[in-house]
N, C-alpha and C positions, 0 to 999 in steps of 0.2 A: 752410664745412662741415668738420667734424673727421673725419679718417681715424684710426680707433682703433688701428691697429697701430703699434708703435714699432720702426722700422728703424734707429734711431740708437744706442740703448743707451748704453753708457759712452763711446762715441766712439773715436777712433783710438789714444788713448794712455791706457788705464786705469791708474790709479796706486793700486791697493789695497795695503794693508799688512797682512800676517798676523801673528799673535802671534810674538814673539821673532825677528822678521825672517825668517820662513820664506819660502822661495822659491815654495812652492806648498802648497795644501791638498789632501790626498788623502782621499777618502771612499768607503767600500765600503757598498753596499746589498745586503742579502739579502732578496729578495722571498719572502714566505711566503704562498702562494696555494692550497696543496694542501688540499682540503676546502671550498674556497670557489668552485671553478670551476663552469661550467655543467654541470648534471647533473639528470636528471629526478627523482632522489632529493631534490634541493634545491628542487623546485618549478619548475625551468626547463623550457622547451619542448623543448629538445634537448640533446644531449651537447656537450662542449667540443671545439673544433677548433683551438685556438691554443697555440703554443709547447710542442711536444712532439717526441718522436723521430719522430712520423709527420708528416713534412713534406708539406704539402698536404692534410691531413686535412679531412674534411667533417663537419659536424654531422649527427647522426642524430636527426631530429625524433621525439619521443615514445619514444625508445629509449635504454637505457643502452649506452654504448660501452665494453665491458669492457677492451679494450686501452688506451684513453685513460685510463680511470679508474686502471688499475694503474700506468701511467706516472706519473701525478700522485701516486699513493700511494708510489711509490719515493722521491719527493722528501721526503715526510714521514718515512717509515720508515728510510731509509738516507742520502739525500743531505744532509738537514739536519745529521745528526750528524757527517758527514764535514767539512762546512763549519765546524761548531761546534768540532771538534777543531783544525782548521787555524788558525782565528782565535784561539782561546783559548791554544793552545800558543805562538803568536807574539806574544801580547798586543797584537793589533791590534783597535782598537775598530770597531764596526759599527753601522749603522742597519738595522733590520728594517722593511720595508714589510709590515705585517701585515693581511691581509684579515680582518675581524672574525669572520665565520663560520668561517673556517679556523682562527683562533686558538682559538676556542671548542672546536673538535674536536681540539685538540692540546695538552692541558694540560702534558704532560711537556716539550714543546718550549718552551712559553711560560716555564715555570719555569727552563729552561736559559738562555734569552735573558736573563732578569732576573738570574740568578746571575752571568752574564758581564758585566753592566753595559751590555748593548746597549740602545740606544734602540729603542723599539717605536712607530713612527709608524703612522698609519692608512692602509691601502690600500683603503679603502672597505668597504662591507658585504659585497659579493660580487664575485668576479673575473669580471665580465660586461661586455658592451658597454653604454655609456650614451648613445651619439650620438643615439638616437631618443627619449630620455626627455623628458617634459614638465618644465617648471621645477618644478612641484609635486611630481612623483614623485622627481626627483633630490634636491630639497631634503629630502624626507622620508627618503630613503635615507641622506643625509649625517647627518641627526640620529640615525637608528637606528644607523648605524655608530659614531658617537661614544658612544651609550648602551651598546651591546654591548661595545665595546672597553674602556670604563671598568670595566664589571662583570668582564670576563675578566682584565684585567691589574691592576686596582686603581687605575689612573691614567687620567685623560683624555689622549688623544693630543695632543701638541703639534706634530706635523708631519702633513702630509697629501699623499697622492699617489694619485689615482684610476687613472691610466694609460690605461685604455680610456674616456676622458672624452668629454664633450660640449663644445660651444662655450660652455656656461654654467658649467662646473665651477669655473673659477677665481673667477668672480664670486660664485658661490653659497658657496664655502668662505670667501671674504673676508667675505661677508655673515654667515655663521655665527659668525665671530669666535672668538677664543680660541686661535688657532694661531700658533705662533712662525714657521712657514714653510709654504709650499705648494710642491710640486715638479712640478706639471702644466705644465711648460714645458721646452723644449729650446733656449731662445733665446740662451744666453750661457755664458761660462766663469766668470762671477761672479754673485753674488746681485744682485737689484734690487727696487725697490718697485713695487707695483701698486696702483692706486686704483680704488675702486668706490664711487661716491657720496661719502659723508662718511667712509668707512672706507679704510684703507690696509693692505696686506698684503705681507710680505716673501716674495719668490719665490726659492727656491734651485733653479736649473735642474737637471734630471736629464739622462740620456744614453741614447741608443739605439745608439751606435756602440761605445763601450767597454763592451759589454754582452754577456753570454753568450747572449742571445736570438738572436744571429746564428748560433748553432749550429743553430737550428731554423727558419731562414728561408732563402729562396732567395738565392744570391749571398752567403752568409755564411761563417762559419768551418767548415772541414772537419777541422781537427786542432787539438790543443792548441798546437802550435808557431805556427800562424797567430794564435791568440788571444794568446799571450804576445808575439809580435812586434808586434802592433797595439797592445797595452797599453804595451809598452816604448817604441815610437815616440811614442805620445801623451804618455807621461810625460816623455820626453827633451825634446820640443819645449816643453812647458809649464815644465819645470824651467829650461831655457835662457832662456825669456822672463822667468821670475821672477828669474834671476840678472842679467838686463839691466834690471831695475827695474820689471817689470810682472807681479807675481805673479797667478796664476789659481787655479782650482779644478779638480780632476779627479775625476769621479764614475765608479765602476765598478759596473755593475749585474749581480747574480747571481741565479740561481734554483736552488732546492734540487734540482729534478729535472733540471737541465741541468749547471751547474758542479759539482754534487754527484756526478757520475759519475766513476769512477776514472780514465778516460782523459782527463779534462779538469782535474781538480783538481790534477794534477801541474804543469800549466802555471800555474795560479793560484798555487800554492805558490812557484814560481820567481819569479813577479812580486812577490809579497809580500816575498820575500827581497831582490829587486833594489831595491825601494823602501826597505826598511829599511837598505840599504847606503849610502844617501845622507844627507848632513847637511842640516839646515834644511828638512825636510819635516814639515809638520803633519798627522799622522794624526788624524782627528777624526770624530766622529759629526755627522750633519747638524744636530742640535739645538745642538751646540757652535758650529758655523759660524754658525747663525742668531743665537744670543745674542751672539756676538762682533760680527757685522755690525750688528745693531740698536744696539749701544752705540757702535761705532766710526763707523758711517755711518747715523745715524738718519734717519728719513723727513723730507724737507723738502717742505713744501707747495709746489706748483708752479702755483698759480692765477694767478700773474702772468707765466707763460711765454706767449709769443706764441700758441701753439696753444690755450691755455685762455682767452684773453681774449674778451669779448663783441665784437661787430662795432664798436660805438661806441668801446670802449676801445682796440681794435686800431688803428682809423683815427686816433684821437687820438694814439696813441703813435708810429705808424710812417707816418702820412700825409705827413710832410714829408721822408722819406728820399729820395724822388725829388722834386726841388724843385717846390713849389707844384703837386703832382700827386697829390692824395689818391685819385683814381680808381684808381690802380695798387694801393694798399693795399686798397681796397674790392674790386677784382676778385680779388686774391690771397686775401682772406678767403673770398670766395664760392666759390672753386675748390676747394681742398683743403689743409688744414693738419694736421700731425701732430707728434709729438715730434721728428721729424727736422728740423722747421723752427724749433726753439727755440734754435738757435745762430745766430751771425752768418752763417755759410756757408749754413745751411739756410734761414733766412728770406730771405736774398738770392736764393737760387734761386727761391723762390716769387714774390717781387716781380719778378724778371727775367723769369720765365715770363709774367707779366701784361704786362710792358712789351714783350717781343718778340712777343707774340701780338697786339698792338695794330696798328691800321692805320698806314700811313706818316704820315698827317696827324696822328694822335694822338701818334706819337713825335716828329714835328716840333714839336708844341705843347710837349712836355716839354723839348726843346732850347731853345726860345724862352723857357721859364720860367726858364732860368739867366741870371744876370747876366754882363755883360762882366767880364773880369779887369781889375782896377784901373780900372774904368770910372766913369761918373757916379754910379751907385747907391752904389758903395763910397765915393766922395768925399762923398756926401751922407749917409752912414751909414744907408742904407736897405736893406742886405742882411739876409737871414735870419741868425739867430745862427750856424747851421752854416756858411754861406758866409763870414761875417765871420771866424770862427775859422780856416777853411781858408785864406783868402787871407792872413790875418795870419801863419799858420805858415810861409808861403813868402816873407814879407817884402814882400808886395804893398801893405801899408799904410804902407810907409816907403820910397817910391821917390824917386829924385832927379828934378829937373825934366826932365832929358833922358830918363830911363827912362819917366816918365809920358807924355811926348810920344810916345815910340816905341810904347807900348802903345795910346795913343789912335789913332795912325795905323793900326796893325795891326788894331785892333778894327773901325775903319770899313771898311777894305779887305776884311776877312774877311766881315763881314755883307753888304756890297754884293755880294760874289761868291757866297756860299752861301745867304744868306737866314736864317741863324741865327748866334748868337754862338759865338765860339771857346770850346770847353769842354775843360778838362783837369783831371784829379784832381791838384791842386797840393799836397796835404798831403805834407810831407816833401821837397818839391822846392825847388831854388834858383831865384832870379830868372833867372839866365843860362840854366838848363835850360829854363825855361818860354818864354823869348824864342826860344831855338833851336828848340824844338818848334813855336812859333807860325810862325816864318819858314819852316820846312820844310813844315808842313802846308798853308799857304796856297797851295802849288803843286799840291795834289791836285785831281782832278776832283770834282764834287759828289757823285757816288755813293760814291766811296771815302771822302770826308770825312764824309758823313752817317753811314756805318757806324762810322767812327772816333769821331765825336762820341758816338754811341749807346753805344759800349763805354766811353768815358770817363765818361758818365753812370752806367753800371752800376758802374764802379770807384769813383766818388764815393759811391754808395749803399752799397757794401760797406764802405768806410772808415768811414762814419757808423754803420753797424750794428755794426762792431767796437768802437766806443766805447760802444755801448748793451747789447751781449749778449756772452755767452761765445763764444769762437771754436769 
């Protein structure tokens, strides 16, 4: 069974490289939603209730909400132009998330965006909730948003962000094709690739924390100083990580009706100046990041990754990781696999879960499937390839007569006492270390030694997987 969520991502040590050795990429988004929000004038069932100065506002079914409408109008009439002056005066590039119907109602603002060289990505057809949309309805809205956006701006959008999306949005936009990136994700500090059927789509994650929307939500920012402090702390941490060799991306989300207010834009101005005061910072539009990433880190088909294999292929490839015990791989496959299991550590966890969940009799059978160290099977060259290589790496294929006699004696005594062979992950060990462990462990009681042997079996499996998969 495949679990669709990816909780592994780029792993513990991402090593992205930005242009000119930048320590981080910084990207500003200006959301243009004014004129595209819920409003009975737009054919909606009720007024808007989201992201305004009226915290906790309620939608008015069938009625215009004059105060809400005028707050949104402020964003178009005043807030946009204040943001426009701030960014153009400082020559800082920006991406606009433009709601198609809002852009249509604001020709002067669209012209100013284009004159400034800002990217205008699609923010959907209308600034409304999509969680309850059918697939057919949302697919149709995406197509109409693309059509209207193209007419209004003269160009098809190359980026997409719905925001108030459904569980289907990312797949539907991937299906629509033609986008350099989609941003309906908050999953990472770096871009990543998403697959949908035979298509793949670059995802550039967005943000809800370094975002002025928190001025309009509970437990959010109450002052410009709080906003600046949070942005600065975020920047400082990411800048330090980049200096240490792990560059990331920082997105800052803005809204004309929120950050465009005089009492907030001063903090934003301070932050822009703070960022511009640092070297090796790539100030970019999202489209620039997308095009760079697609060239530097192109999509790699992952059909051969463990979580993508068929059951037959999975068992054929990993059935021997636990010696002669294919049933462990079979149970791991039937349980749950995800991208988190595509590394040696991840797949080991899945196989170990199946092993530890087994009965004591089943685990005993796994122990007994392992050969004696330097025993008769080794001498007869009847070990599996993995066991042969492991024992050879420890020099167990080149014993002196006295060493071989000692191993034979210990093997016999151990099996007689415990009922299973002595098991140790010998890769990288010396003969004297193995003999010392043998002589020490033979003094254990059966319960303790059974658990020790099981942990050694698990260790052997991990070492084998590390030879097969990325760590």
